DRENVONU-216149 format. One record per residue (C-alpha): chain; x, y, z negated. Coordinates in nm, 2 decimals. Layout:
# residues N
NODE, A, X, Y, Z
...
***
This chain:
# residues 227
NODE, A, 7.18, -0.63, -6.89
NODE, A, 6.87, -0.61, -7.02
NODE, A, 6.75, -0.85, -7.29
NODE, A, 6.50, -0.99, -7.04
NODE, A, 6.79, -1.03, -6.79
NODE, A, 7.01, -1.21, -7.05
NODE, A, 6.70, -1.43, -7.10
NODE, A, 6.68, -1.54, -6.78
NODE, A, 7.04, -1.56, -6.69
NODE, A, 7.09, -1.83, -6.98
NODE, A, 6.74, -1.99, -6.99
NODE, A, 6.81, -2.35, -7.08
NODE, A, 6.72, -2.63, -6.83
NODE, A, 6.45, -2.84, -6.98
NODE, A, 6.45, -3.19, -6.90
NODE, A, 6.08, -3.37, -6.98
NODE, A, 6.00, -3.73, -6.97
NODE, A, 5.84, -3.83, -6.64
NODE, A, 5.53, -3.94, -6.80
NODE, A, 5.51, -3.64, -7.01
NODE, A, 5.13, -3.50, -7.04
NODE, A, 5.18, -3.17, -7.22
NODE, A, 5.28, -2.85, -7.03
NODE, A, 5.49, -2.60, -7.16
NODE, A, 5.29, -2.28, -7.21
NODE, A, 5.53, -1.98, -7.27
NODE, A, 5.87, -1.91, -7.40
NODE, A, 5.94, -1.62, -7.64
NODE, A, 6.32, -1.47, -7.66
NODE, A, 6.51, -1.26, -7.88
NODE, A, 6.87, -1.14, -7.84
NODE, A, 7.07, -1.13, -8.15
NODE, A, 7.40, -0.93, -8.15
NODE, A, 7.46, -0.98, -8.50
NODE, A, 7.31, -1.18, -8.79
NODE, A, 6.97, -1.14, -8.88
NODE, A, 6.69, -1.37, -8.98
NODE, A, 6.48, -1.54, -8.70
NODE, A, 6.13, -1.42, -8.67
NODE, A, 6.01, -1.76, -8.51
NODE, A, 6.21, -2.01, -8.71
NODE, A, 6.18, -1.85, -9.08
NODE, A, 6.41, -2.11, -9.24
NODE, A, 6.71, -1.97, -9.04
NODE, A, 6.95, -1.69, -9.01
NODE, A, 7.10, -1.64, -8.67
NODE, A, 7.48, -1.59, -8.69
NODE, A, 7.69, -1.53, -8.37
NODE, A, 7.98, -1.76, -8.40
NODE, A, 8.33, -1.64, -8.36
NODE, A, 8.40, -1.52, -8.01
NODE, A, 8.04, -1.46, -7.93
NODE, A, 7.88, -1.14, -7.80
NODE, A, 7.52, -1.23, -7.89
NODE, A, 7.30, -1.55, -7.92
NODE, A, 6.97, -1.57, -7.74
NODE, A, 6.69, -1.76, -7.94
NODE, A, 6.42, -1.93, -7.70
NODE, A, 6.10, -2.01, -7.89
NODE, A, 5.91, -2.28, -7.70
NODE, A, 5.53, -2.30, -7.72
NODE, A, 5.29, -2.55, -7.64
NODE, A, 4.92, -2.58, -7.70
NODE, A, 4.98, -2.95, -7.82
NODE, A, 5.22, -3.18, -7.99
NODE, A, 5.09, -3.54, -7.93
NODE, A, 5.03, -3.56, -8.26
NODE, A, 4.86, -3.18, -8.34
NODE, A, 4.75, -2.89, -8.15
NODE, A, 5.02, -2.61, -8.19
NODE, A, 5.38, -2.66, -8.13
NODE, A, 5.69, -2.44, -8.13
NODE, A, 6.06, -2.57, -8.06
NODE, A, 6.38, -2.34, -8.04
NODE, A, 6.70, -2.34, -7.85
NODE, A, 7.00, -2.11, -7.94
NODE, A, 7.24, -2.04, -7.68
NODE, A, 7.57, -1.84, -7.80
NODE, A, 7.75, -1.64, -7.51
NODE, A, 8.09, -1.47, -7.52
NODE, A, 8.19, -1.14, -7.39
NODE, A, 8.32, -1.32, -7.08
NODE, A, 7.97, -1.44, -6.99
NODE, A, 8.03, -1.82, -7.09
NODE, A, 7.82, -2.03, -7.31
NODE, A, 8.00, -2.11, -7.63
NODE, A, 7.77, -2.31, -7.79
NODE, A, 7.38, -2.41, -7.81
NODE, A, 7.15, -2.58, -8.06
NODE, A, 6.81, -2.72, -8.04
NODE, A, 6.58, -2.75, -8.29
NODE, A, 6.45, -3.10, -8.42
NODE, A, 6.20, -3.16, -8.66
NODE, A, 6.25, -2.88, -8.85
NODE, A, 6.64, -2.89, -8.84
NODE, A, 6.85, -2.79, -8.56
NODE, A, 7.14, -3.01, -8.39
NODE, A, 7.42, -2.93, -8.14
NODE, A, 7.32, -2.94, -7.76
NODE, A, 7.68, -2.93, -7.65
NODE, A, 7.92, -3.21, -7.74
NODE, A, 8.22, -3.36, -7.59
NODE, A, 8.05, -3.68, -7.50
NODE, A, 8.02, -3.84, -7.17
NODE, A, 7.65, -3.86, -7.15
NODE, A, 7.61, -3.50, -7.22
NODE, A, 7.57, -3.25, -6.95
NODE, A, 7.80, -2.92, -6.96
NODE, A, 7.60, -2.61, -6.86
NODE, A, 7.53, -2.54, -6.50
NODE, A, 7.59, -2.19, -6.39
NODE, A, 7.53, -2.09, -6.77
NODE, A, 7.22, -2.26, -6.80
NODE, A, 7.23, -2.53, -7.08
NODE, A, 7.07, -2.85, -7.03
NODE, A, 6.83, -2.98, -7.34
NODE, A, 6.64, -3.31, -7.31
NODE, A, 6.27, -3.29, -7.45
NODE, A, 6.13, -3.59, -7.69
NODE, A, 5.85, -3.74, -7.53
NODE, A, 5.52, -3.58, -7.68
NODE, A, 5.70, -3.44, -7.97
NODE, A, 5.92, -3.20, -7.78
NODE, A, 6.23, -3.18, -8.02
NODE, A, 6.54, -3.15, -7.83
NODE, A, 6.86, -3.35, -7.80
NODE, A, 7.15, -3.34, -7.56
NODE, A, 7.07, -3.68, -7.38
NODE, A, 6.70, -3.83, -7.34
NODE, A, 6.82, -4.19, -7.44
NODE, A, 6.92, -4.07, -7.77
NODE, A, 6.55, -4.05, -7.85
NODE, A, 6.58, -4.43, -7.87
NODE, A, 6.73, -4.36, -8.25
NODE, A, 6.40, -4.28, -8.36
NODE, A, 6.18, -4.59, -8.49
NODE, A, 5.86, -4.43, -8.36
NODE, A, 5.95, -4.26, -8.01
NODE, A, 5.71, -4.48, -7.85
NODE, A, 5.41, -4.54, -8.10
NODE, A, 5.41, -4.17, -8.14
NODE, A, 5.26, -4.12, -7.80
NODE, A, 5.04, -4.40, -7.81
NODE, A, 4.92, -4.56, -8.14
NODE, A, 5.03, -4.26, -8.31
NODE, A, 4.85, -3.99, -8.07
NODE, A, 4.62, -3.77, -8.22
NODE, A, 4.62, -3.51, -8.49
NODE, A, 4.46, -3.18, -8.64
NODE, A, 4.50, -2.81, -8.56
NODE, A, 4.88, -2.75, -8.73
NODE, A, 4.95, -2.40, -8.78
NODE, A, 5.27, -2.40, -8.96
NODE, A, 5.59, -2.19, -8.97
NODE, A, 5.56, -1.81, -8.88
NODE, A, 5.19, -1.91, -8.85
NODE, A, 5.09, -2.02, -9.18
NODE, A, 4.76, -1.89, -9.27
NODE, A, 4.69, -1.70, -8.96
NODE, A, 4.42, -1.94, -8.85
NODE, A, 4.21, -2.16, -9.05
NODE, A, 4.07, -2.48, -8.86
NODE, A, 3.76, -2.62, -8.96
NODE, A, 3.69, -3.00, -8.96
NODE, A, 3.54, -3.01, -8.66
NODE, A, 3.82, -2.83, -8.51
NODE, A, 4.05, -3.09, -8.65
NODE, A, 3.82, -3.38, -8.52
NODE, A, 3.80, -3.22, -8.18
NODE, A, 4.19, -3.17, -8.15
NODE, A, 4.22, -3.54, -8.28
NODE, A, 4.01, -3.71, -8.03
NODE, A, 4.13, -3.46, -7.73
NODE, A, 4.48, -3.59, -7.78
NODE, A, 4.39, -3.95, -7.79
NODE, A, 4.15, -3.92, -7.50
NODE, A, 4.36, -3.69, -7.25
NODE, A, 4.73, -3.68, -7.38
NODE, A, 4.83, -4.00, -7.52
NODE, A, 5.10, -4.16, -7.28
NODE, A, 5.34, -4.43, -7.23
NODE, A, 5.70, -4.27, -7.22
NODE, A, 5.90, -4.40, -6.92
NODE, A, 6.26, -4.26, -7.09
NODE, A, 6.32, -4.11, -6.74
NODE, A, 6.37, -3.75, -6.78
NODE, A, 6.32, -3.60, -6.43
NODE, A, 6.05, -3.41, -6.52
NODE, A, 6.07, -2.96, -6.54
NODE, A, 5.84, -2.72, -6.66
NODE, A, 5.76, -2.60, -6.33
NODE, A, 5.67, -2.96, -6.23
NODE, A, 5.34, -2.94, -6.46
NODE, A, 5.22, -2.70, -6.21
NODE, A, 5.21, -2.41, -6.45
NODE, A, 5.49, -2.16, -6.47
NODE, A, 5.57, -2.09, -6.82
NODE, A, 5.54, -1.70, -6.90
NODE, A, 5.89, -1.56, -7.04
NODE, A, 5.84, -1.29, -7.30
NODE, A, 5.97, -1.12, -7.62
NODE, A, 5.91, -1.30, -7.93
NODE, A, 5.72, -1.03, -8.08
NODE, A, 5.48, -1.05, -7.79
NODE, A, 5.44, -1.44, -7.80
NODE, A, 5.40, -1.39, -8.19
NODE, A, 5.09, -1.17, -8.09
NODE, A, 4.94, -1.40, -7.85
NODE, A, 4.99, -1.76, -8.04
NODE, A, 4.69, -1.71, -8.27
NODE, A, 4.47, -1.60, -7.98
NODE, A, 4.56, -1.91, -7.78
NODE, A, 4.51, -2.15, -8.06
NODE, A, 4.14, -2.00, -8.11
NODE, A, 4.10, -2.01, -7.76
NODE, A, 4.18, -2.37, -7.73
NODE, A, 3.95, -2.47, -8.00
NODE, A, 3.66, -2.29, -7.84
NODE, A, 3.72, -2.46, -7.52
NODE, A, 3.74, -2.82, -7.72
NODE, A, 3.41, -2.71, -7.88
NODE, A, 3.26, -2.63, -7.54
NODE, A, 3.40, -2.96, -7.38
NODE, A, 3.28, -3.19, -7.63
NODE, A, 2.92, -2.98, -7.66
NODE, A, 2.82, -3.11, -7.31
NODE, A, 2.78, -3.49, -7.45
***
């Protein structure tokens, strides 16, 4: 089976807040059959656990986080030689946490598709949406805390240098168009935004992201120049 077929076969089921305003744009995948450094999550070396034939890394790209332009989150799915999912982890604000736990609130994989719940606005992953209530600012981040500059970090540090005007427009756009009241009802899928996220090798997405950021900055410049 090709890497693309594997990425499609084990693509996680992402559950978004019903009021989420920011559509997922693209997903980059990498299949690790041995230990190797992640290209999209620089602080992590991906090591297949005992019994795993491979680990699929999914890098999820959004144009925005509710507090800045540009967002990249991750899920790692470990699969055994028998084709069964052995383990899964999701990124969580620079760290990564387990998505498969022996808890009554955690859904088991459905036909190989791990269930991951996406933090409203912030897009970190947990195995159950109600767990986000543990965060003191889960609601305020999407309302009074909404808005932020162009943030190009992680593997893209230094690739694009936003201007003060870029940052000001990003802050304004998020506050005016993306801020929302989280419902904490996770019934929305990526497809429900009316945009099919593109699935591609991570190397391809890596090449595209700087251009996507530049294009979005240019779009906002045009949007606010009309006033």
